[in-house]
N, C-alpha and C positions, 0 to 999 in steps of 0.2 A: 648604063643607066644615061638617058640623055640630059645632060647637064643644061644644055642650052633651052630646053623647056622649062628647067627650073630657074634660069637667068630671066626668062621672058614672062614668067607667069604672074609676076606681080600686077601686071596690068589688067589681069581679069581676077585679081584676088577679092577676098572680102576686107572690109577696113579692120583696124584694130579694135574698133567697137564691136564689131561683129563677133571677133574672137572670144569677148567676154560676155556676149549678150545671149550665149546658147545657140547661135547659129552654127549647124553643122551641115557638111557637104555630104559626102557618102557614108559617113559613121551613122548617121540616122538617130541618134541619141542627145537628147537637148543637156547642155551642161556648159562648164567652163572648157577651154581651151586645153587640149592634150600638151603637157609641158614635157618638152623634148630637149635632151642633151647630147651633144655631138662630140664624139671622142674619135679623131683621125690625124694623122701625121701630116696629111698633104692639104695645105691651107687652101688650095683653089678648089680642092673637091670638097672641103668642108663649106666653103663660100656658096657654091653649087646648092649644096644639100641645104643651107640655111635657107636661101632665097626659095627653094622647093617647099619646103616645109612652111615657112612663113606666108607662102602664097594660099595656102589652105585655110579657111576660114574656121576649122574646129582644132588647130594645133598650131603651136609657135615654139620657137628656139628660145630656150632660158639660159643657155650656156654653151660653151665649146671649150675643147681643149685639143692640143696637139699632140700629147703623149700622156701615159699613164699616170705618172705623179701629179702632174696639173690637173688630171680629171678627178683624183682623189681629193686633191686641196679643194677644187671648185664645189664638187658635190657635197662636201662637208657643210657648206653653207648654202646651198642652192637646191631646192626642192625639185625633182624631175619625175614624170610618169613614166616615160620611156628613154632608156639610155641607147644609143647607137654606138656600137663600139667596134672599132677595126681591130683585128684579131692580131695582126702583126705590125708592132710599132718599135721605136728605139727604147731602150730602158725596159721598163716592166710592160710585158706583152698585154694584150687583151684579156685573155684568160685569166692571168694573174691580177689584173687591174679589177676585173669583176667580181673575182673571189673575195677581193679585199671590200670591195663596195658591198657585197652580199653579206660578208660578216657583220658590217654595220647596220645595213638596212636589208634584212631578209627578204622584204616585199618588193625590193625593186626589180623593174622589168627591164631586162637587157637583151637587145636584138643586135646580134653580131652581123656585120657587114663587111664582106670580105671578097677578095679578089679569088680566093682558092676553094674550088668545089673538092674538098679533101674529107673522106669519111672520118680520119682521125681528129680532124678540127670539129665536125660536127657533135662526133663522141665526146670530145672534151667539153664542148659547150653543153651538152646535155648534162654531163656529169657535175658541172659546176651550177647548174640550175638556171641556165639561160632560158628567156623564153622564146627566141628564134633564132635563125641563122639563114641568111640570104646573101646572094651574090650582087657585086657591084656591076655585073653588066645586065642586072634585071631592069625591068621598065619602071618609070616613076610611078606609073598606078600600082604595080605589084609593091613597091617601096612603101608608099603610103598606105596601102592596104595592110601590109605588115605592122605598120605602127600602130594602126586602129586596132588590128586583132589582138596583139599582146596587151595593148591598154585594156582590152576587155578580159584580160586574164586567161587567153588563150594561147596556144602555141602556134608558132608559123616558121617551119622548116623548109628547106629546099627538098624536090624531088617528091617522091611518094611518101615521105614520112608525114603521117597523119597525126591527130591528137591522140588517136588509140594507141598508135604505136610508140609515141612519145611517151604517154604515161606509163605503158607496159615496160619501156626500157628503165624508166625511173624507179617503178617498183621492184624491178630486178635488182638495181644498184643498192636500194635500200636494203633489200634481203641479203645481199653480198657483204653489208656493214656488219651483219651479225657473225661472219666468218673471221677467225683470227688472221691477223696479217704479220709475218715475220719479217724481221729486218733485211734477210736475204732476198725477198722477193721485191723489194723497194726500189725503184729506178730514180735515183736523183742526178740533178745536173752538177757540174763541178761547182758551180757558184754556191748551191745548196750546200755541199758538202763541206765546202770551204766556210762557209757561215756555221756549220753544225760544229766543225772543230774550233771555232772560236767561241762559240756558247760553251763547249765542253771546258774550253780553258778560262772559263769564267769572265769573258768580256761582256760587257753591258751592248745594249742595241746600238746606243749612241757610239760608243769606242769601236764597235763593228763598221757602223757608216762611215766613221772617219777614216779608219784603216784602209777601208775599200774606196773612199772618194765618192760615196753616193750618199742619197739623202736617207733619213731615218725611215721615211715611209717605204723606201725600197726595201729595207731590210725586214720592216714589219710584213710587207706582203710576201717576200720570201718564207718568212717564218709561218705565216698562215698557210701556204702552198705544202711546206713540208708537214705540219699537223694533218692537212687533208691526205697528204700520200700515205702517213702512218696511221690514219684514223685514230689519232690521238688526242686526249684532252689537254694535255700541256706538254712542253717541250722535254720535261724529266721522263716522260713515257717513251718519248721519241729515243733519247740518249740510251734509255735502258734495253731497248732493242735494236738499235743500230750498229750493223757489223761495220766498221769503217776498215776500208781497204788499205788505207795507210797507218801504220802502228804509230801509237804513242811515243814521241821522242824522249 
């Protein structure tokens, strides 16, 4: 992405009054400005994105965060139409952050913006309900078009992934939810296994957070991810089917 174009775009941008008066550039639909929230751990890159977005008369940045925890905190009090999410960040990664957001706000539109053209990342984005996935070396025009596209409720993915293919993939995922999942088939991270053992030992979320020196929100995000992997309604169902490789002491 050409960040210099974003830095210099303000000279040709509409005024703040334009943003709220229904003036739209490429979007073509009258209405309030698209509210964009930026989540990326590189401040300079975020600043470039902010200037690029704010230069468009039909959209504005309403908030930003440098990590997943800050994003969850900020979005708890900020309404956003489209959330731009980096996939690899310190602490809670973009996928886990997005899952936590969608758990609280299922209608949120999340657009992953990543350096990595990795099919596994795209698959994860689809599985957790993202609206799009584009690369950071894309053009400013494609980036802005992606925001407008997902805002309208459509999908925007890299390569040859069309709306039809995305919808078909999601339908297949929904169908697979009806198949039973056994504990032996689940792949958990070491941290997820550690948290499950602490839950099994009757530690509260707050106690686990203090023991691991992380925030309560981080533990909650891990719990949500564990429930998703087991396709479970609660943590008791997880513990009932989980096969711990480490025996009870």
